[in-house]
C-alpha positions in Angstrom: 5.0 -19.9 -40.1 2.2 -22.2 -42.0 4.5 -25.2 -41.3 5.0 -28.0 -38.7 8.2 -30.1 -39.1 7.4 -33.3 -37.9 10.9 -34.4 -38.4 12.4 -31.7 -36.2 10.0 -31.3 -33.6 11.3 -35.9 -33.1 15.1 -35.0 -33.1 14.5 -32.3 -30.6 12.2 -34.6 -28.4 9.7 -31.5 -28.6 6.5 -34.1 -28.6 4.2 -31.1 -27.6 4.3 -27.4 -27.0 2.8 -24.1 -27.9 3.0 -21.7 -31.5 2.3 -18.8 -32.3 1.7 -17.0 -36.4 0.2 -14.0 -37.7 -1.7 -15.1 -41.1 -3.1 -13.0 -43.8 -5.6 -14.9 -44.8 -7.6 -14.6 -48.5 -10.1 -12.0 -49.0 -12.0 -14.7 -50.9 -12.6 -16.4 -47.4 -15.0 -13.5 -47.0 -19.0 -13.2 -48.0 -19.9 -10.4 -47.1 -20.2 -7.7 -49.0 -17.8 -4.3 -48.5 -16.0 -6.0 -45.5 -12.5 -6.9 -45.6 -10.2 -8.4 -42.8 -8.4 -5.6 -40.8 -5.2 -7.1 -39.8 -3.2 -10.9 -39.7 -4.6 -13.2 -38.6 -3.7 -14.6 -35.3 -3.2 -18.1 -35.0 -2.4 -20.3 -31.8 -2.2 -23.4 -30.5 -0.9 -26.4 -28.6 0.3 -29.4 -30.3 0.6 -32.9 -29.3 3.0 -35.0 -31.1 2.0 -39.0 -30.7 3.6 -41.7 -31.7 2.6 -42.9 -34.9 3.5 -39.7 -36.1 0.3 -37.9 -36.0 -0.3 -34.6 -34.6 -3.4 -33.2 -32.8 -3.5 -29.0 -32.4 -6.1 -27.4 -30.2 -6.6 -23.1 -30.5 -8.0 -20.2 -31.8 -7.5 -17.6 -34.5 -8.6 -14.5 -33.7 -9.0 -11.2 -36.4 -10.9 -8.1 -37.0 -12.8 -7.2 -39.9 -13.7 -3.4 -40.9 -16.1 -2.0 -43.8 -19.5 -1.5 -44.3 -21.8 -2.1 -42.0 -24.9 -4.7 -43.7 -27.9 -2.9 -42.2 -27.1 0.5 -42.3 -23.8 0.7 -44.3 -21.8 2.5 -41.6 -18.0 2.0 -41.7 -17.5 0.2 -39.1 -14.8 -2.8 -37.5 -15.5 -6.3 -35.0 -12.7 -8.4 -33.6 -13.7 -11.8 -33.3 -12.1 -15.0 -32.2 -13.0 -18.9 -33.3 -11.2 -22.2 -32.5 -9.2 -24.0 -34.5 -8.9 -27.9 -33.8 -7.1 -30.2 -36.0 -6.1 -33.6 -36.3 -3.1 -34.9 -38.6 -1.9 -37.8 -39.9 0.6 -39.3 -42.2 -1.1 -41.3 -44.4 -3.1 -40.0 -47.1 -6.3 -42.2 -47.2 -7.1 -40.4 -43.6 -10.5 -38.6 -43.5 -8.3 -36.2 -41.2 -6.0 -33.9 -42.5 -3.1 -35.3 -43.8 0.7 -34.5 -45.1 3.9 -36.0 -46.3 8.0 -35.7 -45.9 7.5 -35.1 -42.5 6.2 -31.9 -42.9 2.3 -30.4 -42.4 0.7 -27.2 -44.1 -1.7 -25.2 -42.1 -2.8 -23.2 -44.1 -6.5 -26.0 -44.9 -6.5 -26.1 -41.9 -6.0 -22.5 -40.3 -8.5 -21.4 -43.4 -11.3 -23.6 -42.7 -10.9 -22.7 -39.1 -11.4 -18.7 -39.9 -14.3 -19.7 -42.2 -16.3 -21.6 -39.1 -16.0 -18.0 -37.2 -17.2 -16.0 -39.3 -20.4 -14.2 -38.6 -23.1 -13.7 -41.8 -23.0 -10.1 -41.7 -21.2 -7.5 -39.7 -22.9 -4.9 -37.5 -22.2 -1.6 -36.2 -23.5 -2.9 -32.5 -26.9 -3.8 -31.8 -28.4 -0.4 -31.1 -28.0 -0.1 -35.4 -31.4 1.1 -36.7 -30.7 0.1 -40.4 -31.2 2.5 -43.4 -34.0 4.9 -42.3 -35.1 6.1 -46.2 -36.0 10.5 -45.5 -38.9 11.3 -47.0 
């Protein structure tokens, strides 16, 4: 569920709360060769809806990457956790995220949180010696 319906929250008088969902992240977010998302990204956050219908979310994203170690090319997997903080306004001319018709689409904010938390490389561990060339 990558949508928040502000009209529904207002009607139910739910001005704050928590949400959690899983999201299959697009592989093009990854810039590390031979690495992919091992499972859906889990997104969990608290939200607060303000009187002007702006909405703020704070929470975390968690996901697992699997593929080849960037140093030694062994198969490996690693878990990552990142933060998601976003502010949505019902205006188009805002520097923050905006929305129309009372519906907030979270894809852009979630994708940007994933990209901000991605490592530059995937490592099999601190004892990785890299590729060894035998002579």
